[in-house]
Structures are given as structure tokens and as C-alpha cells.
N, C-alpha and C positions, 0 to 999 in steps of 0.2 A: 561579112555576113555571118550571123550566128548559126549554130547547129540547129537542126530541126527538133521539134518537141519530141518526136518519136525516138530519135537517137539519144536524146537526153534521158528519157525514161528507161531506155535499155541499159544505161550506165549508172543507175541510181546507187548501186552498191559499190561502184568503183571508186578509187581515190579521187578526191575532188579538189581539196585545197592545194596550194603550191607546196606546202610542207609535206602533205600526204603523197603527192606525186613524186617528190624528190626521194622520200623514204622508200616508197614502193619500188622505184627503179633500182636503188642501191641494194635493197634487200633481195630483189629478184636475182640479181647477178651474184650477190654474196652467197646465196644458196646454191649457186652453180659454180662454186670454187673460185670466185673472184675475190681478191683482197680489196677491201674498202679503203680508199685513200682519201685523206683530207685534201681540201682545196689548197693549191699552192697560192703564193702571194700574187697580187697583180703586178708586182715588180719582178720580172723574170730573171733567172740566172742565165741570160742569153743576150750577148751584145748586139745581135742582129735585129732585135725588136725592143721598143720602148716599154711595152706593156704586154701582159698575157692576153693574146687575142684569139686563142683557140684552146679547146679542152685538151688537145694532145700536146700542147707546148711543153708542159712539165716532163713529158715522156720522150721528148725529142732525142736526148742523149741515149736513151735506151734503144729507140728505133735505129739509131745510127751505130749501135755497138760501142758507144763511148762510155757507157755506164752499165753496171749490172742491173738486170731487171729486178724490180722489187718483189715480183712474183710472176709465175707464168701468165696469170690473168689478173686484171685489176679493174676496178670500177670507181668512178669519182663524180662529184658534182663540182665542176670547176668554175669559179667566178672569172669573167672575162670583160674586157673593155675594148670597143672599137669606136673610132671617131672619124673614119674616112667618109661616112655618109651622115655627118652630124646634122646637116640641114634638113634631112628627111625625118628626124626624130619628131614625133608628134603629128606629122603630116600623113604618114602611112600607118597601117594597122600594126606593123611588126618591126619597124626599125628602132633599135635601142643603142645607147652607148654601153651601159652595164647590162649584162645578161648572164645567166647560168647555163652551162652546157653539161648535161648528163652524158656520161660516156662509159662504154665498156671496151676493154683493150685486151688483145692477145699478143704476147711477145713470143712468136714462134711456136705457139701452142695450137689452138684450134683455128679453123679458117672459115670459108664461106658458108658451108652447110650449117654449122652450129650458129654462126653469127646471124644468118637470115632466119632460121627456124625460131631461135630465141627472140629475135626482134619481133617476129609475127606473134609469137605466144604472149609476149609482154603486152603488145599493143591490143590484141583482141581479147585476151583472157584477164590480165591484171587491170588494164585500163578500160576494158569493156567496149572497145570500138567495134562497131558492126563492119564486117569485111566489105559490105556493099558501099561503105563510105571511104574505102581505101583504094589507092592507086599506087603502083610501084614503078620506078624508072630504073633502067639498066643502061650500061654503056652499049653502044650499037654493036660492038664486036664481042661482047661478053656472053657467049652462048651458054657457058656454065652457069652464070647467075640466072639467066632467063629460065634455064631448065630447072634449077632448084626452086625458083618461085612457082613455076608452073606444075612440076611433077612431084616435088617433095612437100612444099608448103600448101599447094592447091589453089594458087591465085588464078582467077579467071584470065586466060591469055589476052582477052580484050582490054584488060586493065593493067597490062604490062607495056610500058611505053619505052621505046629505045631513043636515047638521046646521044648527041655527039660529044666530042672530046671537050669542048668548052664547058659543058654542063656536067658530064659524068666521067671525067678522068682526072684523078688527083695527081698533081705533081708538086714536088718539094722545091723545085728550082730548075734551071736549065739542065742540070744533071742530078743523078741521085735517085733515091727511092721514089716509086710512083706506082700507080695502079688504078683500075676502074673503080667506080662508085656505084652504089645503088641507093635509092632514096624512097622513103615511104611518104606519101601525100595523103592529106585528109580532104575528102570531097564533100563540100557543104551541100551540094545539089546533085546527088546521084540520079535523080529522076530525069535529068537532062540527057542521060544515056551515055553509051560508051563509044559512040562514033565521034571521030575528030576531036579527041581529048586534047586540050591545049593546057599544059601545065604552067604556062606563063600567065594564065588567067587567075590572078591572085584574089579575085572576088569569089572564085569558086574553089580554088585549091590552095592549100597551105602545106609546104614541106615541113615535116617535124622530126624526121629521123634520117640521118645520113650514115651509110655504111661504106667505109673505105677499105678496099682490099689491097694492101700494100704487098704486091707480088713481083714487081719488076725493078730492075735498076737500069736507068737510062744513061748511056755514055755520051761523050762530047759529040759523036756523030749522029746521035738520036736513036741508036740501036737499043732495043729492049732485051735484057737478059733476066731470066727468072731468078728470084732471090732464093738462096738456100733455105732461109728461115722466113716464112711468110707471116705477115702481121695483120692484125685487125685494129682499126681505129674508127670508133663510131661517135656520133654526137646527136643528142636529142635536146632541142631547145626547150628548157623548162617553161619559159613564158608562153611558147606556142602551144605546148600540150595543155597548159592551164587554160588558155583561151578556148581550146576545143572542149575540154571537159567541163568548164564552167559556163559554156554557152553564151559567151559575150562577144561583141562585134570586133574587139581588138585586144591586143595584149595589155594595154594600159588599164582596162577595166577589170582585170583579174585581181585577185586578192594579193598578188605580189607587188602591185604598184598603186592600185586605186586608193588605199588608205592615205597615201601621200598626196594624191590629188585632192582628196577631201580635206586634208590638213591645209593645203595651200588655198583651197576655195574658202575655207573658214577665215583664214587670215586676210583674204581679199574681200570678204563680205559678199561672195557671189555663190551661185548655184551652178554646178557643172552642167546639169541637165538642161538648164535654161539659157546657157551661153551659146553664142554663135560659134561657127567653126574656128574662127580666129582665137576666141577666148578659150575654147576647149584645147586648142593646140598649145597655148601658153601653159595651161595647167598640166598637160601631158609632158611637156618639156621639163617643168619643175619636178614632177614626179619621177621621171626617168633620171634626170641629172642628179637629183638628191641622193639616189642610191649610189650613183657613180662616185660623187665627191666624198661621200661618207666612207666608202670602202677604200678609195685611193688614199685618203688621209690616214685611215686605220692601218694601211700597209706602208706607212712611212713617207708618202709623197707630200711635199710642201709646194705651195704655189710659187712659181718663178716665171721667167721669160724664156726658159730653155727646156727642151726635152719633155719628159713626163710632167715636170712642174708647170710647163706652159699649157699642157692639156688640162691639168687640174684648174689652172687659173681661168682658162677659156670656159670650162663647164660652169665654174662658180659664177662667172660674170653673166653667162646666159641665164642662169637661174634668177639672178637679181634683175636682169633686164626684163625677163618675162613677168616677174613679179610687179615691176613698175608699170608694164602694159596693162596689168590687171588692177592697178590702182593701189598696190602695196607701197606705201611711202616711207615706212619705218623698217629698220633692220629686221630680217626674218630668217636668215640662214640657219641660225642656231635652233630655231623652232623646227625647221625642216630636218636638221641633223638629228634632233631628239626623236622625231617621228620615224626617221629612217633606222635609227638604232633599235627602237622598240619593235619595228616591223621585222628586222633581220637578225635579231640577237639570238634566237633559238638555233638558227643554222650557223651563225658566226659569233660565238660567245666572246671572242677577242674584242668585239666592238665595245663592250662594257669596259674592258681593261684600258682601251684607248679613248674612252669618252672625253676625258679632259683635254687631250691633245686635239681631238676632232673639234670640240666646241671652240677652243682657243683659235685654231686655224680658220674656222668659218667666220668667227667674229672679226678677226684681224683682217682677213682678206675682203670681207664685205665693206668694212670701214674704208679700206684703201680704195676699193672700187668706187665707192660713193664720191670720194675725192677726185678720182679719175673722171667720173662723169662730169663733175664741175669743170675740170680742165677741158674736157671735150666741148662743153658748152662755150667756154671762152674761145677755144680754137675756132669753133663754128662762127662765133661773133667776129673774129678776125677775118674769116673768109668773106662774111657778109659785108664787112666794112670796106672791102676793096671794090664794092659795087659791081659784082659779076652779073651777067645776064641770067645765069643759072648755076646751081651747084653741080660741079662735074661729077661723073661717076667715080673718078679716081679719088676726089676729095671725100665723097661720101663713104667710099670703101675704106679709106685710111682712117676716118673717124670710127667706123664700125670695127675694123679688124685690129687696129693698133690701140685704140682707146676704149673699145667696147661700147661705142656710142650707137644707140639703136638707129637703124635706118628710118624707122617710123617717126622717131623724135626729130631727126634731121629734116624729114619731109614737113613735119608740123611747123617747125621753126621757120623753114624756108617759105612756107605758104604765108606765114604771118608777115613776111617781107615781100610778098608778091612774086616769089620766085618758085621755080620748079627744080626738081632733082633729076639729073640724067640717069634714069633707072636702067636704061639699056647699058650704059657705061658701067654702072654699078654691077649689074649681072655679069658683064664680061669680066670684070676684075674678080668677082666671086668665083666664076667658073674657072678662071686661070688658077686661082688658089686651090680649088677643089681638085683639079687635075694634078696639081703638084702633090697634094695629099694622097690621092689614090695611087700615084706612081710609086710612092714610098711605103705603102701600107701593108696589105693583108698577107701577101705570099711569104711563106717562111723559106729562107735560104738554108738548105741543109747540106750544101756541097762542102767537101773537104778540100782545103788548100794548104800549101806549105809543106816543106820537106819533113819537119818534125811530126806534123800531123799524120802524114802518110806513114812514117815509121811507127807511129804509135799504134797503128792497127796491128802490127806484127810483134810488138814488144810487150813483155809483161810489165806490170806496174813497178816503179822504182821503190825499193825497200828503204824507207827513211830510218836512219840510225842516229839521228842528231839529238835525240832526247838523252841518250845515255853516253854518247862519245862525240868528241870533236876531231878524232883521227880514225880513219877506217880504210882498209884495203878494198879496192873496188875494181871492177872490170868495165872497159869501154864497150857499150852496147850499140851506140849510134853516134855518128860524127857528121857534123855539117861544117864545111870550111868555106868561108867567104860566100855564104848563102846557098851553097850547093852540097848535096849529099856526097860524102867522100869516104874513101877507104883509109886515107892517111892525110896528115897535115903537118906542116913544118913551122919553124920559127917565123914570126911575123903574121901568121894567119889569124884572122878573126874566126873563132870557133864556137859552136854550140855542141855540148857533149851530154849524152845520156849515159849514166852508169847503172849497173845492176843494183847497187845499194850506195847510199851516200849519207854522210853526217851533215851535209849542207841543207839548211832550211830554205825552201823555195818561197818567194814572196806570196803571201796570202793572208787573209784576215786582217789587213792593215799593217802587218809586220813586214819590213823590208827583208829581202833575201840576204843570206850570209855572204861574206867575202872570204877569200883565202887562196890556196893554191892546190893544184893536182901535181904530184911529183912522181916520176917514174925513173927507176934505175936501169943501167945497162949492165948485164952480167959480166963480171970480170973487170969492170972499169970503176974508176973512182966516183964519188958522189957528184962531181961537177959534170959528169957525162950524161946524166939522165935528163929527161924532159921536164920542163917546168911550164905549167899553164897557170897564168894569173886569172883567177875567177873574179869578175867584176860585178856580176849579177846572177841571181838564181831565180828561175820562174817555174810555174806549174804549167804543163801543157797536157790537159786532161789527166791521165793517170801517171804521167811521167814528170820527173824533176829534171829540168834542163839547166845546165851550167853554161853561162855565157862568159867568154873571156878571150884572151890572146895568148898564143904560145910564145913564151919569152926565150925558150931555149930547147933545142932538140926536135925530135919528131914524135908524133903520136899516131897510132894506128888502131883500127878496130880490133877488139880482142885484147888489147894491152891491159896489163894490171898496173894500177897507179895507187898511190896513197893520197886519199882526200884529206886535206888539212884545213880546218876552219880557223880563221883568224880569231884567236881567243879574246883579244881585247875588244874587237868589234862585237863578238857575241855577248860579252859581259855588259857592254853598253846597251845593246838592244834588249837584253833580258831585264835590266834595271828599268828601262823605259816601259816595257810591256807590263811588268808587275805593277809599276807605279800607275799605269793607265787603269788597271783594275781597281786600285785603291782610290783613284780619283773618282771613278764612277760611284763607288760605294760612299765616298764622302759627300758627293753631290746629292745622292738619294737621302742620306741621313740629315744633312744640314740645310738643303735648299728645297727639294721637292721629291717625295718618294716616287712620283710618276715619271721622273726624268728618264729618258731612254736614249741609248746611243744612236747617232745618225751617221757615224763614220769615224774612222780613226787612222792615224799614221804613227807607226812606231819605227824610228830609225836610230842611227848611231848618235846623232847630235841632239835630238829632241823628241818629244812626243806631242801629238796633236789629237785632241778629243773633241768631236762634234756631237752635240746632243740637242734634243728637242726641249726647248724652253722658250716661253713667250716674252721673256724680259731679260735684261742684262743682269749679271750677277754683281751685287754691290761689292765695293772694296772691302767692306767689313766681312762679308761672307767669304770672299776670296782668302782673306787672312785666316779665317777660322778653318777653311778647307785645308790650307797649307799646314796649319798647326796640327790638325787632326791626322793628316797623312804622315807627317814627320813623327808624330806620336806612335802611330802603328809601326813605323820603321824602327823606332827605338825599342818597341816592345819585343822585337825579334821573333815575329810569328814564323813558325816553320810551315812552308806550303805543303799541302797534300794534293797530289795529282793522281787521279785514278780514272779508269774507264767504267762506264755503267750504261744501262739501257736509258734511252732518251726520256721515257716517261718517268722512270725512277729519279733521274736527275732533276727533272722539272718539279716533281713532287718534293724533292729535298730543298727546293728553293733556288736552284741554279739559274742565273740570269743568262738568257740567250740573246744574241744579236738579232734585233727585229728584222724579219724578212729573210734571214739566213736559212739555208737549207741544211738539215742535219740527217745523218743516217740513223739507223736503229740503235747503234752503239756510239756513245759520245765520250769525249775526254773532258773531264771536269777539273778545273783548277780552283782549289779551295784555300783561302786564307782564313783559317778557322775563326769564327766570330766576327769576321770583317766582310769578306767577299767570297762569293761562289759563282763562277761563270763557266759556261761551255766555251772551251778555247783549245785550239790546236797549236798555239804558239809556244815559244820558249820563255822560261821564267827563271828567276832566282830561286834558290832552295830555301832561303830565309829572308824575310823583309830587311833584316839588318844589313844584308849585302848591298842594298840600294844606297845606304849611306845618308843621302840628303835629297829632298824634293823641293823644287822652287818653281812657282808659277811665273811665267814670263809675260803673258798677255791674256786678255779675255775680250772677245769681240763678237759681232754678229756677222754671219756669212750668208744668210738667206732669211726669208721671212720665217720666224719661229725656230731658227737654228742658231745656236750659239757655239762658239769655239774657244777652247782653252788650250794654250800652248804652254808647255812646261819642260823643265830639264830635271834629270835625276841621275844619281850615281856620278861617275867620272865627268859627265857633261856639265854638272853644276860648277865644277872648278873652272872649266873653260869659260862658262858664262860669267862667273865672278871676275875672272882675269880681264875679260873684255870690258865689263862695267868699270872695274878699277882703273883701267887705262883711260877710259873716257872721263871719269871723274878727275883724275890727275891732270889731264889736258885742260879741262875746263877751269880747274883751280889755277893753273899756270896762266891761262888766258885772262882770267878776271882778277888775278892777283889776290885771291882769297883762299881761306881754308875750305876743305870739302864740305864742312857743315854750314858754310856761309854761302854756298853756290846758289841755293834756292832763293834766298833773300836778294842776292845780287841780280839774278835773272828777273825776279818780280819787279825790282826797281827799274831795270832797263826797259821792261815791257810798259811800265807806267810812263816812262819818259817818251817812248815811241808813240804811245797812244796820244799823249799830249801834243807831240809834234804833228801827228796826223790830223788832229782836230784843228790846230792852228793853220796848217796848210790848206785844209778844206775851207776854212773860213776866209783865208786870204784869196783862194781861187774864186770863191763865190762873190766876194766883194769886187774882185777884178772883173769878173764876168758882168756884174751889174754895172760897173763903171763903163765898160766897153759897150754894153748894150744901150746905156743911156744916150751915148753919142749917136746911136743909130736912129733914134726917134725922129730926128730932123729929116731923115731920108724917106720917111713914109710918103707914099704916093696917094694923092686924092683921086678917088673914083666915085664921083657923085657925092653921096652923103657918107661914103665909106672911106677908110684910110687903110692902105695896104702896105705892109712892110715885109719884104723877103730879103734875107741877108745870110751871109756865111760868117760863122764865128768859131774859129778853131781854138784848140787848147782848153776847152771847157767841158767838164763831165756832164752826163745826162741830167742829173738833178739840178745842177746850177744852171744849165741851159734852159730847163723847164721854168725855173724861177725867173730867169731873165725874160723869157717870152711872156710869162704871165704879167710881170710888171710893165713891160712895154705895151701889152694890150690894154692894161688899166690906164696908162697914160694916154693911149689913143682913143679911149672911150668905148661905148657899146658898139660903135661902128668900126672898130679896129679889128684887123685880121693880120696876125703875125706868124710868119714861118721862118724858123731859124734852122740851120744845119751846119755841121762841122766835124772835124776830126778831134776827138778828145785828146788823143796823143798822136801828133803828126808822125812819130816814128812807127805807129801802128796803122798803116793805110787801109788795113782790112776791116776797120771798125769805124762806122759812121754813126752819128746821132742826129736825129731830125725831130723837131718839136713844132707843134702848131697850137696857137691860142686864138680863139675867135670870140668876139663880143656877142652880146645877146641879139643885136640887130643883124649881124652877119648870119647867125644861126637861123633867125626868123626868115632871112632871105633864101634859105635852103642849103647853105653850106655848113658842113659839120667837120670839126677838126679831125675826128677819128678816121672817117673814110677818106678825107683829103690827104692826110699825112701818109696813110697806107698806100695810096697811089703813088706818092712821091718816093716812098721807100722802095716800092716795087721797081721803079726805074733804076734804083741803086743796088739792085740785087738783094733786097731785104724785105722786111715786112713789119707790121705792128698796127697800132691803133689805140683807141681810147674813147673818152667821152666827147660829146659834141663841142664842148667849150675848151678842152685841153687834152692833148694826145701826144704820145711820143712813139717813135719808131726807130728802126736801125737799118743799116745797110752794110754792104761789103765792098762795093766798087767805088773807090775814091775818085777815079777818073770821071765817073758819071755824076758826081755831086753837083758841080757848077751847072751843067746842062739841065739837071733835074730841078735845081732851084730856079733857073730862068723859065723853065716850062711851068713851074708852080706859080711864078709871078703872072705869067700870061694867063694861066687857067683861072686864077683868082680874079684878075681884072675882068676876064670874060664873064665869069659867073656873076660878078657884082655890078656889071655895067647895065 
């Protein structure tokens, strides 16, 4: 329901457009000492969630004390995505996948009074909402919040509603930070009065501002203890405020989404205002999902069948599906992507930088889905060929969920065959999936687990000394032995050790952790008496660097001083590979495409692996040019320059950042002058000449739009060449040729093998035809029809189909031939079945496709085809003979 005309006139001078609302919110809090923060990526730096689902998520480490607060106060407009209620998108007024959450945050600074008075001031003064249109809710036991609303802010007590824990008490998980909430609602119909206010009535009320008072810690027994530093976490839905201020009946008709609806309507040749509810829903889904998919791809997500890639793929396919329902038969995702970029670019300028990647991913995935739709149609044809009484709910849902095949299209095709779809079964399968999604979705788990994590709360950050030294005296600050916190450990124990300072690099940024030893001496004893800890891995645990290893000799205790010794050979190898990775990215940008962006990397002792966004394979010629360019830079002996500078200054200087990576205000810049400049915390050579040599090992595709190059550099090149030389020598000895003649010899052998395979296939086909010809005399007369059902082993599918077709030709238009057998008797799990029916048999109502599908089903398989010729398969060899006997009986019965 839209806002009344009187309330609209009262807000004539207030912010109106989505952009104005966003800026007014941020400016309001910026003027009150809040630091304006840019939106974080939709891909969070948090393993507990796939996507950024809440405005507070980027600040989760701050609320937990795991990271320094960026400022005492902060404000942001955070882009978010939620898909747990995806089926409600377009059907309700306010459900979205992509949305923007405006928020103001206090990290141990101000609390309830300021948060509530500012929220009211912003709402009534800046946005101009009449207090008579506002209702607030508080937690039932939060007398403090109720008193502030009533006595400090001046809210009418009749418009303060108390709600229970389910609605107005925020929790981070079973344990951890928690606290009461207070929400501000807009009342579209205040004339209905203040008696019996029901905030669940979303035709009258819309919640638009949520204030979370993070004031307690809940322990495992459920006891609440006041936090020493209380925090504020708020969220205002931008789309909801736009609906209120723009006076439209739903979020979709605001200027944040409606231009996309108009674009889709134009492509479909329809008018949104003239469509029925079903058509309007499709346009709303397209509008909503177009924002989501554009932003996801911009943040580096590519479509796949796993994780966030699956979410992107599902949203993309829903857009295409709803486009088809509206009559859009040609590819249109790139048009929607262009419209989404144009709509959101002012708030998110990085969309322009990522435009080519967005367009390529949309076009590629839409083409792939159109092929998938064709496969879905074929699968549905197979289901129908089995002669079911109806399409089961499970079959319809599999087509819908696995292949993206629209339920509406399944119903339409089924109706053409005189069948119905089990909609109740479909809904049951849908609800089961929905419950699985909800069980995994929105709540953020902020609990702390693990011995090292617990220690990290008490320990200062590890001082990393590995840029300037590979040997350093250090003190043991924390010790875990065999999985348990310990005061001491001895030879044979598996340990995790935290030092006050260390030269060991902890695995991060794609670079593997260092290897080496921790060595400690015993006063007055020889060097053999001290402790030796073999370090096998090094990781980051929040602000700590954790050394994982095994004590080889002696004992180690808390407080001991040890000498941390990094394995120099391993460090040299990883440094060569890391610098070579920077050179590789620079060469790709120079020689292939300037828009190429890193999608991931691995830098270890044996090799480097670089994943990057690129819609096509890199040609052998380009790979050779890349290799030559990098080796040229190595020969040029560029001295690297490493320095720290402010983030914005580094970006202005042209430093390349890893897309989606989070950086502090001060960053480390690794510069190969004139070649490459990147933000990087890893270890590198001092001069490119130290790399020695670079060699590309392989180039391949690892996901849609993602390519991978694997290479070796430095000492690892020698290992690679030795291995290749060993293989070449072995092949030369095997084929009795010189190394330069191996390729010619292998080609010759391949030609001989292909010729033999062709001869064998011809011989098998001739043998099958000869064996089949002898079967013609066994055909059974059934009136004017002739029926032949037989088993023929040792014949591949194509040859068996040819034999059946020739037999049917010999039997004439009244011939019906069914053949089955094991192509390879040593593989009893693979059966082939073929049916060939003449024109008169088809006219009598028997079709080869549906008939052979029923036979295959008895053998644990499936298949189908045309009425005159069809092929199927099975897995149960023991069922073959009974199935063929039943097929003979069925044919005779049908044709009698």
C-alpha cells in the first residue's frame, strides 16, 4: 500500500531518489563523527558464510575483538545478497536477493541514547517522515530502550510495541555477543488507530530501521554477562526507505529497480502496467536478479555448480527462465547487464572497470543455459516415452532444480501429451530444499573455538621479521601439544607454537608458509643437547603466526628462547616463484588483454599456479611470447623496490590489487620498475636476475571464464628439465629412435592404431550383419505383422542399430524388430537394446521409442528415440533374457 498523499506532500523537500537517500544517510552520520566506509565485497573474508548477507558482516572481526576498529564510529552502505527466500522474490513487496543496507556502527563508543535519538532525528528531520506514521518496537524486557523512546525522544507510549526474543533479541550464535533490538516501522494507515497494533500486518506496516544493542555475552549455560565495551549495529534497508519516500506500492517500483523492469519489458515487447500478476512477477524477478548477478560477477564470482558460483548460476538461470515466460526468445542477459551497470555505476564505479568481465560471463552462461534447456527438453521426452500416467513431483523438481527447466514448461509439454504434473509432489520437494537452505543461511556464527584462537585473545600480534632476516632469536609465547594447550612438550610431540617474533612467513596471499627449524640450546651443554623442532607448516591465526611441526629432540617449554631458522633453499625457491607470478600477470596484461585480473594463485617450492579471468584459452603462440617476455625481464636484471605507502596513493600510482582482497590504510607495494607494481605482503627476490629462468608448464581452464597457468622458475626449472629429459630418453630407448624423431614415430603409431580401429569396427559391423541375417528366418507371424525379438551379444550399439534397421527392412512395413545384448560380455553392467518398427506397426499404435524405454527400464536402464528407430541401455545383465521374453509377449499382444 502506498503512502498517503498528505504524507507525501509533507516530505516534498526531503531526499527522494535512492541515490539521495543513500547520501543523506551517510552524510548525516559523517557529520556526527562517523567514518564513512566503502562497501565491502559480496565475497566476504569469512569462511562461515558464502556471501555478505548483512551490513555488519565486514565489521564482525571488530565486534569480536579480532581486529582493530577502523574508527570509534563508522557508517556505510553495504551491498548484500540473500537467497534463502528466493521463491518470494517478485511475489511479495519487499523480498530481494540483492539489497543495500545503510548502517551506523559504534565500537565501544556511544550506546542506546545516541543511537535512538539520532535514528529518530534522521527519520523525522532529514527524511521528513511524520511521527504519526511511525511505530517503534522494543524487546519485552528492555525497560531502558522503552524509557528512551518515551521520555527522551518523545514517542507516544501507545506506539511503542514490546516484542519477544524471537523478534527483538539479536544473537550471534549459541554463545557469544548478543543483545536486544529496537525497530522503527512506517505505518501506511495511522488513521486505523493505536489499539491492537499488529506489526506482522505488512499491508499496513513496514520495518525500515533496526537498532541492535550489543550489550551482553552469552555463555554455554545461557547466562548473560554485560560486555565491558558495548556496541551499536544498525541497519536501514535502502530499498524500503525508497518505497516509503517515493510513495510506490513495493520496492520494485522504486528508482533503484524499476528502470531494469522497464528494460526487460521493452525487450519482451510488453507493458508492465498492463500485465497480470504472473507477468509482473517475472519482470520483478528479472529486475531484482539483474542487480544481483551484475554485482556478483563484478566481485569476482563466476558461475559453477558449487558454493557462491552455484548461487550466481541459479540467479542467472532464473532471469533467463522468466524472460522466456515473457516471450523473450533471444539472448538478453548482456542487455540487462548493461542496464544494471548504468543504473548502479554512480554508487559502484568499479562496475565500469569490470564491465568486460561481466558481459563475457553473462553471455557465456546464458549460451550454456540455453543448451541446458535443450537437454532438459530431451530428458522430459525420455520421461514421456516411458508411458507414465503422470509426471511425478520428483521428476518435475529434478528438471527444475538440476537443469533449470521451468515447471510451467514441464506442465505445458505434459498437457500436450494428455498428462498432468504432480504439483503436490513438486511442492514437497521444493519445500524440502527450502528448509535445507534456511537451515544453513542467515545466522552468523561468531563463536570462538580452538586452543590457539582462545590464546589469541590474550597474546599480542606476532612481530614478523622475515623480510630482513632468515634467522632470529624468539621467545615461546604459546604452545599446543597434540591438540591441547601445554606448558611443555617433548620429543615426538606434534606441536603448534606461537613466538613473540619470527622470520617464518605464514601462509597467506597464495604463498605457502616457510619451512625450517626452531633450535634451542642448554646452558653448559654441547650443541647436541638442545631442542630441535622441525617446522613443517606456518599459518596465520588472526594476528598470530603459528608454527606447526614436530619436536625431533629435547624438550620445549613456555618462555623458552629459541633461534628460528628458515630453510634458505626453500625460501629462495618460493621467492623466485612469487616474483615470477607478478611478472606473469604483467605479461598477460601486456600481451593478451589489459583487463585480465587475478582469480587466485599458489606459490610454493616446486611451482607456481596463477588463475585469472579470461573467456578463452591462451594460444600456444601467445604462451611462447609470454615466456619470452618474462625471461627477457629476468635477463634485464630489474632491481625490485619494496615500500609501504597509503592505500589510495598506491592505487593512484598504478599498483595492482588482488580483486576482492581487503587492505588496510597502509599497504606494502612490490615494484618491478617499468614492468609490474602490485600490493603484496609476500616475499620476493631482490633482483629479477635471481630468478634465473622461467618456464610455462601448462595452460588450462578450471571453471567458466577462469584460466590457469602453471609454471616453474628458478631452481625448480632444473628439476622440471631433468624430469622431462628422463622421459624423453626413456621414449627414445623404447621406440629405438633419436629424441628429435620421437614425435614422428608417435604420429606414425597413432595412424596405425586408427587404421586398425577402423578395420576392427568394419569387421564387427559385417559380423553383426551376418549374424543378424540368420535371425530373419526366426521372425514370428502375427496376423499381417512379423515380430522378431532376439539376443545378439558382442555387438556395439551402432552396429546393433544398423542390424535392427536392416532386419526390419527385410521384414517389410509390418516388421517389428527388438534386439538386445552385451557389447562386451566381460562388462556385464553394460547392455544395449534396439527397436526398429515398420510404418504399419507404427500406424497400429506401437512406437519404437516408448517400447524400448519400457524394456530398458526392466533392465535397470533407460533411453528412447524416434517411433521408427530407438536405442536404450541397461545395467542388469541377469534381467536381459526375461526382459526380451516380456518384450516379445508385449509386441504380440499389441499387434494381435
